[in-house]
C-alpha positions, 0 to 999 in steps of 0.5 A: 788305199794308197796315200795321196802324194803331193809334189811342187811348191806352195803356189804350184802343188800337184797330186801325182797320178802315176801310170795315167792312161789305160792302154787296151790289150795289144797296145804298148808304148815305145819310148814316150817322146811327146805329149799334147792336149787339145781344146777338149782336154783330150791327151795325145801321147807320141811314142816310138811304137806302131801305135805312135799316137795314142789318144785318151780323154781327160779321164785317161780312157783310151779313145784311139790310136794311129801313126804306124808310119812314125814307128821308130822315128817319133820325136817332136810333137806339136799341136797348133791352132792355125789361122783357120781356127782348126787345131792340127798336129805337127811331127818331127820324124828323126828316122825319115828326116821328115816334118809332117802336118796332120789333122787330129785324126792323122790325115796327112796334110803336109810333108817337109823333107830335107831343106835344099841346102847342099852346102849344109847337108849331104851323105855324111852331114845328115839332117835329123829334125827333132822338133817343130813349131808354128808362128802366128803367121803360119811359118813353120820352124824346125830344129835339126837337133841331132844332125847339123844343129841348124834351125830352118824356117818354112812358110805355111806351105812348106816353102823354104825361107831361111836357116839360122843357128849352127854348131857353137856356144856363142850367141846365135849358135847352138849345140843339140837344139833339141826343142823349139817353140814360139813365145807369145808372152811378150810384145812380139813373138819370139823363137825359143830354142832348147839349146840342150847341149849348151844347157840353156834356152836361146831366144831368137827373133822370128827372123833368126836373130839372137836376142838373149839367153835363159841359162839359169835353173836349167839342166838339159831342157828338151822342149817347151809348153807355154801355159798362160804366163808360164813355161813348162820344160822337161829337163831330161836330167830328171825333173820338170822345170816351171818358169814365170813370165820373166823366165824366173824359176817357180819350181822344179817338179819331181826332181831326182838328182840320182836317176840320171847318174845311174848305170843304164839310165834311162832304162832303169830297173822298174823297182827304182821308179817312184811315182813322185820322182821323174827319171827322164822327162822328154815331153810335157803339156798342160790342160785347161785346168792346169793339170800337167802331163809328163812323158818320159824317155823310157823304152816302154814309156811312162806317163804321169798326170799331175793334178793341180791343187786349188 
């Protein structure tokens, strides 16, 4: 029997469950980019294979898979309970330059293509959406993280509202705005942008006005998962970061300062990987019990479950 591995800190200790989720024969992961959990603690893994959405129950038993249309373009992945009380999935497809809203079963309800901004996008200046989130009023925010580095706001029906951001390092500007989410922990909702190229979080109002930076205890923040007063961030340079309600560091999970410095990273030899160390965290989510799920950017995927210790 293998020895139990515990990582984290005194207040946030977790048992490591490596290789979580039993894939059936005939299904393999591509790069595992995103991971979310629904109200019943079912876990949805978004990856670049033909089975781009793989669904497990909370015990890691396979339930279903779908999403061939996202093969190769799977990237941003967001679960949101809309104002009708129903949970939906939102996708940012880098290959098709498309944002898609679906039911939890994959039925397509909305598609948002390239914003009608010929002053920003043309044949040379591509639009490559990397993440998506939804505000309390239903507005949809999309980060163009691999294109021209703008953030676009649409209403719930996909009608264009405004654009903010743009390339740069000064307040209001971003470099590789890789992830985006809505912070509901304070007095008013805020847009959190993983300003990855600048190694920071940038916080905006819902109207796109710069409010502040969070630039401590971060490396290459990819995205966000808010859980209670805390926020969990996959830092691509080999760790998961947990911040408190004031965005102060609680702990780093599975940190490995050697992994991302290796030749060939992120696709390192299998002999390198260790259950209690991360190499390239790209997505994270937290279930109702406080357990953490981590998806890593590796060619054949890697999912780790961290079981919260009481």
